[in-house]
Phi, psi and omega in degrees: 000131179286125178251345170239125177231116180247121184232115174053043183283128174236150175219123180244142169247093187062233179281348182276125178258102184282324176238129190243061176078050182278145179223127173197166178223156180231132181274156181298135179078004183274150165258112187244128182256134173248110188232155180172172180289170176303136178081008183282338181119004182302303185295323176301315180298316181294323179290325175297312181294337178275003180072015180274338178237144179282148175284136173278311174202169184095181182229149174222129170237139179232116185050041175086352180268137178281126185299323182282318187271334186228050183297327180295323178296321180292320180298335180288340188240002181243164170223135183237128178239102178286163181300322186260026180300145179236173178235175173273097192288347176277353177274158165281158181303316182293326177295322179296317179294322174300318181300316180293315182297331183293344176293343183251101188272060174206185185296342182296335187295329179289321176294322179297318180297314178301318180294319179298318178298318181293318182292316181298321176052048182255001176056224183293343180292345175298339179273001178261158177294145183295332181290355175262359183279150169287170179299320180296319179294320178295320181292323177297321177295320180291322176296321176300316178301319183289327188256344183296335181276001181050060180293154172293326179227126173251124179251115191237114184262119180051065191309312187240027183305126175079006183267156176285171186300317184295311180295320179298316180296319179299315182292319178300316180298320180297316181293318178297321178296321179295323178296320178295333180273359172120357178274125172282139185237129172242119184226158170240153179197145170271351183271104185292328175296317178300315179300314183294324181286325192261325196269136172287319176217160178221155170238129177263127182244137179215129179053041175079009181233144172283123184251347176195145178217141176161179175286155176307318180298313183292321180292321177297321178292318182298321184258011178051047185248149180282334182205172183292331177300319178293322175299314181304310181298321182294317187275341182256357183287000000 
């Protein structure tokens, strides 16, 4: 069942048209990748779906809610992690997770905190200040923040950008586990191996337009390609 439906979505910044009528859908429990070169419109699309940018034209529904008419309803069920997300670095890791859980004034906050500790998987380092963390440790904490609330939809921009292999693998595994537990995931990535490993389906975007959509397996067959990187190069050249 499609829980995200994007139809003929456009987004303009003055005379610049960043999104030129894109259409795609995402099924419940799916890990869906939106990939493309720099400036293609990926981050703009994710920010629109996160209710941070207004729609110029077209329609978007998320779990039945209209993005334009019911943005508050959508914000209640999504979590958005931008590529350049930051933390309060003067806090300890555990304090930061407590801070996030405190937004939920019911019994769920204790479960969220436990889940956040498990997802971050930082052990005793959670008792240290965040400004002593490596980039990978900070990203794991941020992924914990995004997923500890068990959102219906997690929107993740450049999930493992700049991370080493070990941290990237840990984060990918965490996201896949969350999808199995019921969170639908929409992500962007420049890492084609990551896309191929994680995504059930992908949409390739170029110059503000969707140019191909399908499962990694189907797209490789369609373009007679050995991997998604070769598909990517073929469709955006």
